[in-house]
N, C-alpha and C positions, 0 to 999 in steps of 0.2 A: 482117227476117224479120218475116213478118207470121204469128201465131198466132192469126187473128180467127174463125177455124171452126172452131179445134180442139173438140173432141168425143172423149169420152169413155164408152164404153159396155159394153164385156160385165165380166164380174166380176173379171178379173187386172186389169184399169186401175181397180179398186175397191180392191183392195186395195195398190197402189200409190201411189194416194191417203193411204190411211188410214195408210203407211207415214212419210207426211212432217207427220204430228201433231208433230213435236218439230222440227223445223228451226226458224232463228229468225232473223230479217228485218229489217235495219234499215234504213227510206226516211227517206231526208233531202232533203225539200221546198221548194223558194224560195218565198217570200210574194210575191216581184218576179210579176207577171201572175198572181196569185192564181186568177183567174180561169179561168186556163186551167191552172194546178199543181194546184188542187183535183179538176180533174178530171181527171187524169190518174192523181194519189192516189187517187180513188173504185176508177177500173178497177186498177188494179196491186190494191188491198187486198180488192176484191171476186173477182179474182182469184185472189189468194195461198189465200182461206179457200174458192173453189169446190174448190180443187183440192189440200184437205186440211192446209191449215198454219193452226193455229189461232190465234185472232183475239187472246191474250194473248201468241203467238209474234210478233204481230208487233209493232215498237217505231217509233213516229213521230217525228220530231225538223222542227220550222222552222227555215230560216235567212231569212238578210234577204234577200237574192242568191241568183243562181247562182254569182256568184264564192264565193261562202262555202258551195257545197256542196264543193270542193274538201278545206276546211279540216276539217268535219266528219266528211266521209267518212273523211278519214285517220285522223279521231282512232277510228271507231266500227270502222277495221277493226284498232285493236293492242287492242281489245277482245275476247276470247278467246269470251265470248258469241256470237255472231251468223257465219251459216253462209253469208250474203248481203249484200250493203249494196245499195238501190236510189236513185238520186240523178234525183230531178224537177224541171226548172227549162223554163224561155220565158224564150228573147231573140227579138227581136223587131226585125229592122232599122231603125234611123232614118239620120238623115241625115249623121252623123260615121261615125268609123273606129271608135269604141268596138265595133260590134257584131262587127266582125273580131275584133278586137284581145279581148274572151270569149272569143267563138266559138273560137278558136284555143288560150289559157291554159287553156278548164276543159277541151275537146278532151286539151290534153297531160295536164294534171293525173291525169287520171279515169284514164287509159291507163296515165300512169306508175305510180298506184297500184295497177293492174294488177301490174304489171310486180312489184311490191314486194310487195302482201298477198298472204295465207295463204286470203283469202276472195275472190270473183268482185266485182267492184264496175259495177253496171250502170249505162251509161249509159242514160237518158231525157230527158238535154236537147234541148227542140224549138227549131232555128233556121233561125227562118223568113224570110221576105222578108215578110208583113205578116200582122196579124191574122187575117186568112180563113185564111190556112193554117195557122197555130196553131189555130182552133176546126172546121178541118177533121181535125188529125192529136187533136185530144183530146176524140172523142168525134162527131165528124161524118163526111162521108162517106166519108173517108177510115176510119175508124175511133177508135182510142185504145190509142194509144203504150204506156202507162200497162198496159194489160193485155198485150202484146205483151211488156213489161218484165218482169211478172212469170213471164210464161213461163220469158224467158231465163234468169232466176234460179232457176228451179226446176231445168231440165234445167241450170245449171251448177252449184246446189248438189249435185245425184245425181252431175256427173260427176266433182266433188269430194271426194266418200263413196267412187267406185268405187278 
């Protein structure tokens, strides 16, 4: 789902934005491939604040790698203060099977968290064949998947509260 052209223009939309100020979002990002994950993080944070979430209600945690996103997201999902969690990571295929194992394990674990968590856990983990693809998905020609994750987070928080 892509929200790159997302635009709010009328007064009704502005009242919706102001109603989001108390939403609390935890963002957990991987330090591995930080040149990619930091761009995804910037896109997510900028979008959340543009959509009405107060900066003081966005909580950031760095973990060493994408596999560690699982543990931290599980921990955050048990805290009652968050309305949503966004996990941000970047896996780039190498010459071993390590890539496939990580992709499968992380995808499965985050899906499982969503099945068992009272709040949505939004998946923003790039799983690319090469560095160029990661660059294109973190602010390049394809856009910034962090922006998409932020919009998804907002939609899911609103659904969860309705």
